[in-house]
N, C-alpha and C positions, 0 to 999 in steps of 0.2 A: 550443523548445530543439532544437538542430541534431542530426538523425539521422546527421549526418557524423562525428560524435564515437562512434557505436557501433561496436564492434569488429566485432560480428557479430549477425545476426538469424536465428534458427532455430526449428524446432518440435521438440517430442517428443510421442510418443504416450502417454498414459496408459491405464488398462483401458477408458475408456469415452468418452475425449474425447480432443483434441488442444490442446497448450498451446504458445502462442508465447512466445519469450523473448528479451531483449536480452543481450548480453554484452561486458564490457570486460576489458582487462588480460590479462595472461599466464596461460597455462592451468596454470601450474605454481606461481601463487601462492596465497595462503590465501583459499578460497571465501567470499564474502559475498553473501548472499542477501537481496533487497530486495523487499517485498511493499507495493504500492500501496493507496489507499484507494477507498472508494466514490465514485459520482458519474458522472455520463454521459460525462464528458470523461476517467475514469481509464484510463490504460493504464502500461505499464511505462515508458514516456517521462517519467512525471513524475520518474522519478530520473536524466534525462540529467546536469544539471549535477553533482549529489552524485555518481554513478557516474564521471564523468569525472575528478572530484578525488580519488577514492579508487583508480582503476586503477593507480596506480603502485606500490602495496602489496598490492593483493588481486585475485583474479579475481573481478569483480563480475557477478552474475547477476540480472536482474529479469524475472520471467514476468507475463505477462498472465493475471490469475486468470480462472478459468471465467467465460464469460459476458461478459467485457471485451475491449476490443480486438480482436487478431486471433486471440485463442484461440476454441475452440468455444462455441456456446450450448450449454448443457446442460438436461436433462430436470429437473432440480431445482437449487436454491441453497438452501446454509446454511454457517454458519461451520465446522460440522464436516466438510461435504464439503469446502471449499476445505482444511482442515487435512489431509485424507486425500489430497488432489491435491497437497499439498506434500510428504507422506511418499513417495508416488511419484514426484514429480519429482526430489527429492533422490537417490532409488534410481536412476533412469533416468541421471542425470547423474554418478552415482557421486561423489557429494560426500562428504566426510570431514573432519572438523575444521574445521566450517564455522561462520560468524556470520550471524545472522538479525536483520534491521530490519524492522520493519513499522509502517506508518502508518495510523491510524484503523481503518478495517475489517481492513486487513492486520495492524495490530497485533493485534487480537482474535484473528485467524486464527493469527498467530505464538505468541501465548500459549497458547491451545488446545494447538497443536502442541507447545510445549515442556512442557506438563503431561503429555504422553504419554513423557516422559523418553528421546526418541531419542539413541541412542548417538552420533551424529556431531555433534551440536550442542555449539558450544563456548561461544558467547556469544549474549545476545539484547539487543536495543534495541526498546522499544517507544515510538513517537513520539506523543505527545500521546492515549494512550488506555491503559486498562486494561478488562478485561472488566467490564461493569456488574454491578452488585449488585441494581439496581432497574431498572424500565422507564424507557426514555427514548426521545426521538424523534431520528431522524437530521434534521439541517438539509437544506432543501430542499423543492420541491414536487412531490409525486407526480403532480400533473397537469400538469407543466410541458411545453411543447412537444417533441415528438421529431423533428419534421421540420421544413425551413427551405427557403425558396424558394432560397437561395443561401448563400454564406459570410458574406455583409454582413448579411444578415437574422440569422444566428447570433451573428455579432460584438456587432449591438445588442442582442440577448437577454443575451450575456454580460455586457456593460457595465451593463445594467439591474441585474445580480446583484453588481457591484462588481468585476469582472474586468477589470484595467487591461491597456493595451498598445496599440501601434499596430497596423493591419491585418496589417501584415506579421508583426509578433510575434505576434499571436492566430493567424495563418494556420499559422506554423510549430508553435505549441502544440497546435493543435486537429488539425491533419492526420491525426495517427496515430488519432485517436479517431472519424473521421466516414467515410462512404463515400458515394458518388454515386449517385444515382438518376436515371431517365429524365428527361429535360427540364431537367436541371441542378439539381435540388434535391439536398439534402444530408440525410442523416440519422445518427443515432450509431450505432456498432458494437456497442455495449454491448446486451445483450438487455434488452429493456423489463421482463422477469419478475425481473430479478435485484434491481433496487433495492427494490421493494415485499417481497420476500423477506426482505431483510437488515432493512428496516424493522420487519417482523413480529417478527424475533428480538430485535431490540433492545427492543422494546416488552414482551415477556416474556421475558428472558433466563433461560437455564439457570443455577440457583444453582450448579451445579457449576463453571462458567467460573469464578467468583470464588474459591470455595473452593478449588479445587484449584491456585490459583497457589501453594499450600504445596508442591505437588509439583514445582515448577520446580526442576532441579538443576544450573542453571548460573548463573554472573554475569550478573546482569540490570541495565540501565539504563533508566529510565523518563524521557524528555525530555518536559516540558511548556512549551509557550508560555505567557509570563506573562500574556498578555491573553486566553487561550483560553476560550471559551464551552463546549468540549466536555468538558474534562476538569478538574474543580476540584480546589483544592488539598486540599481534605478526602479526595476519592476517590484522588488519588494517595498521602497518606500512609497511607491503609487499606491500600490495595495492597501499598505499600513493607513496611509491617509483617507482611505475611504472606509474601511471596517470600524465602526463605531468605538470598539473597545479592542484596541490591537496592542500588542507588544510585540518586539522582534529581538532576536538573539542571533548573532552571527558566531557559528563555532569554529574555532582554529584547526587547522590540520584536518580539515573534511572537505569532501565534494559533494557531489550529490546524494550519496547515500549515507547521510549524517550518520545514522544510527549504526552503521558498520565502521565508518571511516574513524570516528571518534566517538565510542559508545559511551565511555565515562561522561564526557562533556554533554553529550545529548540527553543521556540519562538525568543529569544533574538539573539541566534547563527545564527539562518536562517535569521531573519532580517537584520543583519550586513552584513552577505555575500551576500544577494540578492541586497543590498544597492550599 
């Protein structure tokens, strides 16, 4: 996705680390914060197309979460720490009456944040995720390669894992998530420690994550991909029954990454909810 559509790339300092973020739209429009999911290739740029579509009505802001993209690597990783990062991020940017969208890992971070009943939060969207009640496993291989001879070797590995696209399309998509090493080798920008930490928490989730969904005090939309293997219809219904003001949408022709699999219907669902 083209970084040329990004209005601004900037950094802000939190108490113990520096976060990178992207921004689209007018500064005086209603703020919309987007949190990406987990994965070696995950960065704020996963939202490029969605943010571009929303920039006419919102000030759209997407941070690289701790340990991802161009943000600092940290001494520790957890959903709670990322929720605390979001608290500081919102304070540093002086955001008020903002809406929040989180996908996968970012959705659980967003839910934990919303459970703390922040004064400035207006609406919440969880994309194909709710905090787990029971242990689960994050898709992906913990021992997968982290370094490649060149971008073409990375492209080949991506295609083996079902990621489609021409070399040019994959290069544009992956460039923000990788850095060059001596001799032309490439590696991911993400901290190698972040994904094992997230997997460990998902395997033994804090029961409060799900229980405290009842504390969310803003209108909430949970969007599920109809063919998702990450969020079952049963888990969605259980969460929706607890969140005081909750709506649900199931998007056809979409799996776990709804905003990529069926961007038009995801955009329509979120736009209608935020309106």
